[in-house]
C-alpha positions as CSV (number, residue, x, y, z in Angstrom):
1,M,-74.3,-60.1,38.3
2,A,-71.3,-61.8,36.7
3,S,-72.0,-63.2,33.2
4,N,-71.0,-66.6,32.1
5,G,-67.3,-67.1,31.4
6,D,-68.0,-67.8,27.7
7,D,-68.6,-64.0,27.2
8,S,-64.9,-63.2,27.6
9,Y,-64.3,-64.9,24.3
10,N,-67.0,-63.0,22.5
11,R,-65.0,-60.3,20.6
12,N,-68.2,-58.3,19.8
13,L,-68.8,-57.8,23.5
14,W,-65.8,-55.5,24.2
15,R,-65.6,-52.0,22.8
16,F,-61.9,-51.2,23.5
17,K,-58.7,-52.2,21.7
18,G,-55.1,-51.3,21.9
19,N,-53.7,-48.3,19.9
20,G,-52.0,-49.7,16.8
21,A,-49.9,-46.5,16.5
22,T,-47.8,-47.6,19.4
23,S,-46.9,-50.9,17.6
24,D,-46.0,-49.0,14.4
25,A,-43.8,-46.6,16.3
26,A,-42.1,-49.1,18.6
27,A,-41.2,-51.3,15.6
28,V,-38.6,-48.8,14.4
29,T,-36.9,-48.2,17.7
30,L,-33.4,-49.5,18.4
31,R,-34.5,-50.7,21.8
32,K,-37.1,-53.0,20.4
33,L,-34.7,-54.4,17.8
34,A,-31.7,-54.8,20.1
35,F,-33.5,-56.4,23.0
36,G,-35.5,-58.6,20.5
37,M,-32.2,-60.0,19.3
38,F,-31.5,-61.4,22.7
39,K,-34.1,-64.0,22.0
40,N,-31.8,-65.5,19.4
41,C,-28.8,-65.9,21.8
42,S,-27.8,-69.4,22.6
43,L,-27.6,-69.5,26.4
44,N,-25.9,-73.0,26.1
45,S,-23.1,-71.8,23.8
46,G,-20.8,-71.1,26.8
47,K,-20.2,-67.6,25.5
48,T,-21.3,-64.5,27.4
49,V,-23.7,-62.3,25.5
50,L,-21.9,-59.2,24.2
51,C,-24.1,-56.2,23.6
52,P,-21.6,-53.4,24.0
53,T,-23.3,-50.2,24.9
54,P,-22.2,-46.9,26.5
55,G,-22.5,-46.7,30.2
56,D,-22.1,-50.5,30.7
57,P,-21.3,-50.9,34.4
58,N,-18.6,-53.4,33.5
59,A,-16.8,-51.1,31.2
60,S,-13.2,-50.1,31.8
61,P,-12.3,-47.1,33.9
62,S,-11.8,-45.1,30.7
63,F,-15.5,-45.5,30.0
64,R,-17.0,-44.8,33.5
65,T,-18.3,-41.5,34.7
66,C,-16.1,-39.3,36.9
67,P,-16.3,-39.2,40.8
68,E,-17.3,-35.5,40.6
69,A,-20.5,-36.4,38.8
70,E,-21.3,-39.3,41.2
71,E,-20.7,-37.0,44.2
72,A,-22.9,-34.3,42.7
73,V,-25.8,-36.8,42.6
74,A,-25.1,-38.2,46.1
75,A,-24.9,-34.7,47.5
76,A,-28.3,-33.7,45.9
77,A,-29.9,-36.8,47.4
78,R,-28.4,-36.1,50.8
79,S,-29.5,-32.4,50.7
80,R,-33.2,-33.2,51.1
81,M,-33.8,-30.4,48.6
82,A,-34.8,-32.8,45.9
83,N,-37.7,-34.7,47.4
84,S,-40.6,-32.7,45.8
85,Y,-42.0,-32.3,42.4
86,A,-40.1,-30.0,40.0
87,P,-41.7,-27.3,37.8
88,S,-42.4,-28.5,34.2
89,P,-39.6,-26.6,32.5
90,G,-37.1,-27.7,35.1
91,I,-35.7,-25.9,38.1
92,F,-34.0,-22.5,37.4
93,K,-30.5,-23.5,38.6
94,A,-30.4,-26.4,36.2
95,R,-31.7,-24.3,33.3
96,R,-29.2,-21.6,34.0
97,A,-26.3,-24.2,34.3
98,V,-27.2,-25.6,30.8
99,A,-27.4,-22.1,29.3
100,D,-23.9,-21.3,30.8
101,Y,-22.6,-24.7,29.5
102,L,-23.8,-24.0,25.9
103,N,-22.9,-20.3,25.9
104,R,-19.2,-21.1,26.0
105,E,-19.3,-21.4,22.2
106,L,-22.4,-19.4,21.1
107,P,-22.3,-15.8,19.8
108,A,-26.0,-15.1,20.7
109,K,-26.1,-16.1,24.4
110,L,-28.9,-18.2,25.9
111,K,-30.8,-17.2,29.0
112,A,-32.0,-19.7,31.5
113,E,-35.6,-19.2,30.2
114,D,-34.4,-20.4,26.8
115,V,-33.6,-23.9,28.2
116,Y,-36.0,-26.7,29.2
117,V,-34.8,-29.7,31.2
118,T,-35.9,-33.1,30.0
119,G,-35.6,-36.8,30.9
120,G,-32.7,-37.4,28.6
121,C,-32.4,-36.6,24.9
122,N,-35.1,-39.1,23.9
123,Q,-37.7,-37.2,25.9
124,A,-36.4,-34.0,24.3
125,I,-37.0,-35.5,20.9
126,E,-40.5,-36.6,21.8
127,I,-41.5,-33.1,23.1
128,V,-40.2,-31.3,20.1
129,I,-41.7,-33.6,17.6
130,D,-45.1,-33.6,19.4
131,S,-45.0,-29.8,19.5
132,L,-44.7,-29.7,15.7
133,S,-47.3,-32.3,14.8
134,G,-50.6,-30.2,15.0
135,N,-50.8,-29.8,11.2
136,P,-51.9,-33.2,9.7
137,A,-50.2,-32.2,6.4
138,A,-46.8,-31.3,8.0
139,N,-43.6,-33.2,7.3
140,I,-40.1,-33.4,8.7
141,L,-36.8,-34.0,7.0
142,L,-34.7,-36.8,8.7
143,P,-31.2,-37.9,7.8
144,R,-30.4,-41.3,6.2
145,P,-28.7,-43.0,8.0
146,G,-30.0,-41.5,11.3
147,Y,-31.1,-42.1,14.8
148,P,-34.4,-44.0,14.6
149,H,-36.1,-42.5,17.7
150,Y,-36.9,-39.5,15.4
151,D,-38.7,-41.8,13.0
152,A,-40.5,-43.6,15.8
153,R,-41.8,-40.4,17.4
154,A,-42.8,-38.9,14.0
155,V,-44.8,-42.1,13.2
156,F,-46.5,-42.0,16.6
157,S,-47.3,-38.3,16.3
158,G,-48.6,-38.6,12.7
159,L,-45.8,-36.4,11.2
160,E,-44.9,-37.3,7.7
161,I,-41.2,-38.4,7.3
162,R,-39.1,-37.4,4.4
163,K,-35.5,-38.5,4.1
164,Y,-32.3,-36.8,3.0
165,D,-29.0,-38.6,2.4
166,L,-25.6,-38.3,4.0
167,L,-22.8,-38.9,1.5
168,P,-20.1,-41.3,2.3
169,T,-17.9,-40.1,-0.6
170,R,-18.0,-36.6,0.9
171,N,-17.1,-37.4,4.6
172,W,-20.8,-38.0,5.3
173,E,-21.8,-34.4,4.5
174,I,-25.5,-33.7,3.9
175,D,-26.8,-34.0,0.3
176,L,-28.1,-30.4,0.3
177,D,-29.6,-30.7,-3.2
178,G,-31.5,-33.8,-2.1
179,L,-32.6,-32.1,1.1
180,E,-34.0,-29.2,-0.8
181,A,-35.7,-31.5,-3.3
182,A,-37.4,-33.4,-0.5
183,A,-38.9,-30.3,1.1
184,D,-42.2,-28.6,0.1
185,E,-44.6,-26.0,1.5
186,N,-45.6,-28.4,4.4
187,T,-42.1,-29.0,5.6
188,V,-41.6,-27.7,9.1
189,A,-38.2,-28.8,10.2
190,M,-35.0,-30.7,9.5
191,V,-33.1,-32.8,12.0
192,L,-29.3,-32.5,12.0
193,I,-27.2,-34.9,14.1
194,N,-23.8,-33.4,14.9
195,P,-21.5,-35.1,15.9
196,N,-23.1,-37.8,13.8
197,N,-24.5,-41.0,15.0
198,P,-23.9,-43.5,13.4
199,C,-21.3,-42.2,10.9
200,G,-18.9,-40.6,13.4
201,N,-18.3,-37.4,11.4
202,V,-18.2,-33.8,12.6
203,Y,-19.6,-31.1,10.3
204,S,-17.4,-28.2,9.3
205,Y,-18.3,-24.5,9.9
206,D,-18.7,-23.9,6.1
207,H,-21.1,-26.9,5.7
208,L,-23.2,-25.8,8.7
209,T,-23.4,-22.3,7.3
210,K,-24.9,-23.8,4.1
211,V,-27.3,-25.9,6.1
212,A,-28.5,-22.7,7.9
213,E,-28.9,-20.8,4.7
214,L,-30.9,-23.5,3.1
215,A,-33.1,-23.8,6.2
216,R,-33.8,-20.0,5.9
217,K,-34.6,-20.4,2.2
218,L,-37.1,-23.2,2.9
219,G,-38.5,-21.4,5.9
220,I,-37.9,-24.3,8.3
221,M,-36.2,-24.7,11.7
222,V,-33.1,-26.8,12.4
223,I,-33.4,-29.4,15.2
224,S,-29.8,-30.0,16.1
225,D,-29.0,-33.2,18.1
226,E,-25.7,-32.6,19.8
227,V,-25.7,-35.3,22.4
228,Y,-22.2,-36.4,21.4
229,D,-20.7,-32.9,21.7
230,R,-18.2,-34.2,24.4
231,V,-17.1,-37.3,22.4
232,V,-15.1,-35.6,19.6
233,Y,-11.5,-37.1,19.3
234,G,-10.6,-36.2,15.7
235,D,-8.9,-33.2,14.3
236,K,-12.1,-31.4,13.2
237,P,-13.6,-29.1,16.0
238,F,-17.2,-29.4,17.0
239,I,-19.3,-26.3,16.0
240,P,-22.7,-26.0,17.7
241,M,-25.5,-25.3,15.2
242,G,-26.7,-22.5,17.5
243,T,-23.8,-20.5,16.1
244,F,-26.0,-19.9,13.0
245,A,-29.3,-19.1,14.8
246,S,-29.3,-15.5,13.4
247,I,-29.7,-17.1,9.9
248,A,-32.3,-19.7,10.8
249,P,-33.8,-20.6,14.3
250,V,-32.3,-23.7,15.9
251,I,-33.5,-26.0,18.6
252,T,-30.6,-27.8,20.3
253,L,-31.1,-31.1,22.0
254,G,-28.5,-32.5,24.3
255,S,-27.8,-34.5,27.5
256,I,-25.0,-35.7,29.7
257,S,-25.6,-39.4,28.7
258,K,-22.7,-39.8,26.2
259,G,-20.2,-37.2,27.4
260,W,-20.4,-38.4,31.0
261,V,-21.1,-42.1,30.0
262,V,-24.4,-42.1,32.1
263,P,-27.3,-42.9,29.7
264,G,-29.2,-44.4,32.6
265,W,-29.3,-41.1,34.5
266,R,-31.8,-39.7,31.9
267,I,-31.2,-36.0,32.2
268,G,-31.1,-33.7,29.1
269,W,-32.3,-30.5,27.6
270,I,-34.0,-28.5,24.9
271,A,-32.3,-25.1,24.1
272,M,-34.1,-22.5,21.9
273,N,-31.4,-20.7,19.9
274,D,-33.5,-17.9,18.4
275,P,-32.2,-14.3,18.7
276,N,-34.9,-13.1,16.3
277,G,-37.8,-14.4,18.4
278,I,-39.2,-16.5,15.6
279,F,-40.1,-19.5,17.9
280,R,-42.2,-17.3,20.2
281,Y,-44.3,-15.5,17.6
282,T,-44.9,-18.8,15.7
283,G,-46.2,-20.5,18.8
284,V,-43.4,-23.1,19.1
285,V,-42.3,-21.9,22.5
286,Q,-45.9,-22.2,23.8
287,A,-46.4,-25.6,22.2
288,I,-43.2,-26.9,23.9
289,E,-44.1,-25.5,27.2
290,D,-47.6,-27.1,26.9
291,C,-46.0,-30.5,26.0
292,L,-43.8,-30.2,29.1
293,D,-46.9,-29.8,31.2
294,L,-48.3,-33.1,29.8
295,T,-45.2,-35.2,30.5
296,P,-43.5,-36.3,33.7
297,Q,-40.7,-34.1,35.0
298,P,-37.1,-35.5,35.0
299,S,-35.7,-36.6,38.4
300,L,-35.3,-33.6,40.7
301,I,-32.2,-35.2,42.2
302,L,-30.5,-35.1,38.8
303,Q,-31.7,-31.5,38.2
304,E,-30.2,-30.5,41.5
305,A,-26.9,-32.2,40.6
306,L,-26.7,-30.9,37.0
307,P,-25.0,-27.6,37.8
308,D,-22.1,-29.3,39.7
309,I,-21.9,-32.0,37.0
310,L,-21.5,-29.5,34.2
311,E,-19.3,-27.1,36.1
312,K,-17.0,-29.3,38.2
313,T,-16.1,-32.2,35.9
314,P,-12.3,-31.9,35.3
315,K,-11.0,-31.6,31.8
316,E,-8.8,-34.6,32.5
317,F,-11.8,-36.9,32.6
318,F,-12.8,-36.0,29.0
319,A,-9.1,-36.2,27.9
320,K,-8.7,-39.7,29.2
321,K,-11.9,-40.9,27.6
322,L,-11.1,-39.4,24.2
323,K,-7.6,-40.9,24.3
324,A,-9.1,-44.3,24.9
325,M,-11.5,-43.7,22.0
326,R,-8.7,-42.8,19.6
327,R,-6.9,-46.0,20.7
328,N,-10.0,-48.1,20.2
329,V,-10.6,-46.7,16.7
330,E,-7.1,-47.7,15.6
331,L,-7.4,-51.1,17.1
332,S,-10.8,-51.7,15.6
333,C,-9.8,-50.6,12.1
334,E,-6.8,-52.9,12.3
335,R,-8.9,-55.8,13.4
336,L,-11.4,-55.1,10.6
337,M,-8.7,-55.9,8.0
338,D,-9.1,-59.6,8.9
339,I,-12.8,-59.5,8.2
340,P,-13.0,-58.7,4.5
341,C,-16.8,-58.6,4.3
342,L,-16.8,-55.5,6.5
343,F,-15.3,-52.2,5.4
344,C,-15.2,-48.8,7.2
345,P,-15.0,-46.1,4.5
346,K,-14.0,-43.4,7.0
347,K,-12.5,-43.6,10.5
348,P,-14.8,-41.9,12.9
349,E,-13.9,-38.6,14.5
350,S,-16.5,-38.8,17.2
351,C,-19.1,-41.0,18.9
352,S,-18.4,-44.5,20.0
353,Y,-19.2,-46.6,17.0
354,L,-17.7,-47.9,13.7
355,W,-20.1,-47.6,10.8
356,V,-19.1,-50.3,8.4
357,M,-20.3,-51.4,5.0
358,L,-21.3,-55.1,4.7
359,D,-20.5,-57.0,1.5
360,T,-22.9,-60.0,1.5
361,S,-21.5,-61.3,-1.8
362,M,-18.5,-62.6,0.2
363,L,-20.8,-64.6,2.6
364,N,-22.7,-67.8,2.1
365,N,-26.4,-67.8,3.1
366,I,-26.4,-64.2,4.4
367,K,-29.1,-62.2,2.6
368,N,-28.6,-58.7,4.1
369,D,-27.5,-56.8,7.2
370,F,-30.4,-57.9,9.3
371,D,-29.8,-61.5,8.4
372,F,-26.1,-61.0,9.2
373,C,-26.8,-59.5,12.7
374,S,-29.5,-62.1,13.5
375,K,-27.2,-65.0,12.7
376,L,-24.3,-63.4,14.5
377,V,-26.4,-63.3,17.7
378,T,-27.5,-66.9,17.3
379,E,-24.0,-68.3,16.6
380,E,-21.7,-65.9,18.5
381,S,-24.0,-64.3,21.1
382,L,-22.8,-60.9,19.8
383,V,-25.4,-58.1,19.4
384,L,-24.6,-55.5,16.7
385,I,-27.1,-53.1,15.1
386,P,-28.0,-53.7,11.5
387,G,-27.9,-50.7,9.2
388,V,-31.5,-51.1,8.1
389,A,-32.5,-50.1,11.7
390,L,-30.8,-46.7,11.0
391,G,-32.1,-46.3,7.5
392,A,-29.2,-47.8,5.5
393,K,-29.3,-51.3,3.9
394,N,-26.2,-53.5,4.2
395,W,-24.4,-51.5,6.8
396,V,-23.6,-52.5,10.4
397,R,-23.0,-50.3,13.5
398,I,-20.4,-51.7,15.9
399,S,-20.0,-50.2,19.4
400,I,-16.4,-49.7,20.3
401,G,-16.6,-47.7,23.6
402,A,-15.2,-50.6,25.6
403,E,-12.0,-51.9,27.1
404,E,-9.4,-53.6,24.8
405,S,-10.2,-57.1,26.0
406,V,-13.9,-56.6,25.1
407,L,-13.0,-55.2,21.7
408,D,-10.7,-58.1,21.0
409,E,-13.5,-60.5,21.9
410,I,-15.9,-58.7,19.6
411,F,-13.6,-58.9,16.7
412,D,-12.6,-62.5,17.5
413,R,-16.2,-63.5,17.3
414,L,-16.8,-61.5,14.1
415,K,-13.8,-63.1,12.5
416,S,-15.0,-66.6,13.5
417,F,-18.4,-65.8,12.0
418,Y,-16.8,-64.6,8.8
419,I,-14.6,-67.7,8.5
420,R,-17.6,-69.9,9.0
421,H,-19.7,-68.1,6.3
422,A,-17.1,-67.1,3.8
423,I,-18.3,-68.2,0.3
424,S,-15.0,-68.7,-1.5
425,K,-11.4,-69.4,-1.0
426,E,-9.7,-66.6,0.9
427,A,-6.3,-66.0,2.4
428,I,-7.1,-65.5,6.1
429,K,-4.6,-64.3,8.6
430,F,-4.9,-66.2,11.9
431,D,-2.7,-65.6,14.9
432,G,0.0,-64.2,12.6
433,D,0.0,-67.1,10.1
434,T,-1.7,-67.1,6.7
435,I,-3.9,-70.1,6.1
436,N,-6.0,-71.1,3.1
437,L,-9.6,-71.9,3.8
438,M,-12.1,-73.3,1.2
439,V,-15.7,-73.0,2.3
440,V,-18.0,-75.1,0.2
441,S,-21.4,-73.6,-0.6
442,V,-24.3,-75.1,1.0
443,I,-27.5,-75.6,-1.0
């Protein structure tokens, strides 16, 4: 018999409640922050909302995926071979294709059985972090700045987070002394992001050797996030961390999302670089395989298509994209010169971002990077990522993987915002002419 409606307001009646851990974890994700900023956009401003992201369907031809990748997916769908469930580790042909793709640059070759297919790199992160979180005292070393999905998943899984710094004065190399000081007997792993998001640097062979040697000294694994391996346009070559797996075991995470500009396709991998068999006898392989049994399998259509995507994409596709990125870096750094409150200490060599320092002392009524980005959304309908979301206060990440007209609009809006908030008299170049602007402080 239904009880009276007043019972629904009696909090003592109901025994269930939501899991607060989800809220704590989601609070540090980029997705929550970026989409939350849309709420501050003025839809009546007459300006389109600019939230430049890789894979935007409106991007220029230089930042669209190649016809070969599209045809591979279409052919897989037409084949009728991809309408069933897939095995938890992924289908063999996809695992073998990833192993072959990674083996091009690895001294200790991977077998298909060393690879697990995942729903993008984010799911790979979740599976690896979950597989390491059985010890309630365990901790993991994460880079600062870094990609916040590692923080979010560690929070959700109850894994203690300890930070190590990347050094802007040393081309964003890892502070190895600081990393060693942060570790203790409960440290299980360190995360390396190479090529680096958000800094845009590529680590040298010598530096990665030192990282591997330190990991061996500490008795920890290296989790190497290499999702940007096909977006390297500087002079420094990309060296996979698996090269050093004979020194310390390496779990490589990757996907096609950035290299092929298809983040929405959600197909990635975990590769176990471990010629000495350490992951197997410590139970890590079993833990990862068990985690895969607990999670949904990635799309079988994408798994069927993956071998053709990896093997048949022409080199010209990547060359065209990297040429466009080099052009965009030069254009963006040139436009930054008209916005004195933002400074890029090092031109990126990889990825699709500018990582810039924010000088709030030059701006009126702007407290920090989060305040800067929030007001920028409100006034200019431009969504950028505040550095605090990536672990660094008073930095800003600007996405530059877009056509020139979009880049110009981004920097026009940034310049307009700067002029409006400049705290003192500045000589500002505008359309080729120099004008003096006095902005009076507002109390």
